[in-house]
N, C-alpha and C positions, 0 to 999 in steps of 0.2 A: 791637721792630724788623721790621720788613716782610719777607715772604717774600724778595722782590728785593734786599734788601740782606745777609739771613742767606743766600743762595746766591751772591751776591757776594763776601761774606768768605770761605766755604768755598774758593770759588777761587781768592781770592790766597793763603789760608794754603796751599792743596795747591801751589801755584805755586812759591811760596817754599820749601817742603819740596822739592822738586825737585830744588832747587839744592845740597841737603845729603846727596842719594841716589844710590846708584852707578847708573852708566848704561852698558850697554854691556859689562859685568868689569869697568869700571874704578873705582876705588876713589873713595869720596865725595871731593868736591873737587877732583877732577881735569879735567882740560881736556875738554870736548865739544863738539862743534860747536851740539847740540843745546841747550845752556845758552845761547846766543846767541838762540834762537827764544824759552826761557824769558822772558830779558829783555826782549825785546823783545815778546814778547804783553801781559807785565806793563804796560809801560810804554804801550802802545796801548789796552788795556782802562782803565788809569788815567786817560789822556785821552779816551777816548770817552766813559767815565760822567761825567767831571766837565765837558765840553763838550757833552754830547749829542748828538756826532754819532756816529749809529750805524755809517757807514763804517767808522771806527776800531775799533769793537768787532767787526766784519765781519774784518778784517785781524787783529786781535787772536786770535780762533778759527784764522783761517791760520795764524798762526804755531805756534799751540799744535799743528795738525795738522801741520805740518811737522817742528815737535820730536820727535812720537813716533813718526811714520815715520823721522827721518834717521837714519841709522847702521843700518837694517835695523828689523824688527818683532819683536825677542824681548821676550818679557815682564820686562823687569828692572822693578824698584819706582820709578825715576823715571819712567821711559814711562808705568807704570799711574797714578803720581801726577798727572802732566801731561795724562793722557787725562781724567781725574775731574776735574781743574781745568776741562778744555773743556765737560766735560759741565755743571759748575756754574755756568758763563758762560752756556750754552743756558738754563738753567733761570734764570737771574737775569734774562735779557732778558727770556724767555715771560712771567715774572712781573710784571717791571715795563712789560709793552705795548711792548717795543722790539722792532725789525725788524733781526735779523742778516744776513738774506739780501734784497737788492734786491729790489722789488716789481716785476711783470712789468708791462710798459708794453700798453697796450690800444691796440690800432688801431682808428682808425675807418677804416670805407669812405666816404670823401668822395667821391661821385659819379662 
């Protein structure tokens, strides 16, 4: 298994695990708006990895960040697992040579 695939699997496992962990003092399985971000991030990441579209991976990372910050920054197990999943996604993209952030455009100084 390549390191990129390993990090991707770790990110997916952590993201799925967040759905069963407590968020904001709620019991596991209780509805939370952050869980929408988790599912959206998973769908975007899978789509980005399958189609090779790096912008979907950037959107997945954005959804994970929103999920972590939604409702406050208290250190609950769901938020920590989602932050770890986002870190694994970044490491997977780096290992695969994929770009998470858009490249800067170089402006030419034409006459």
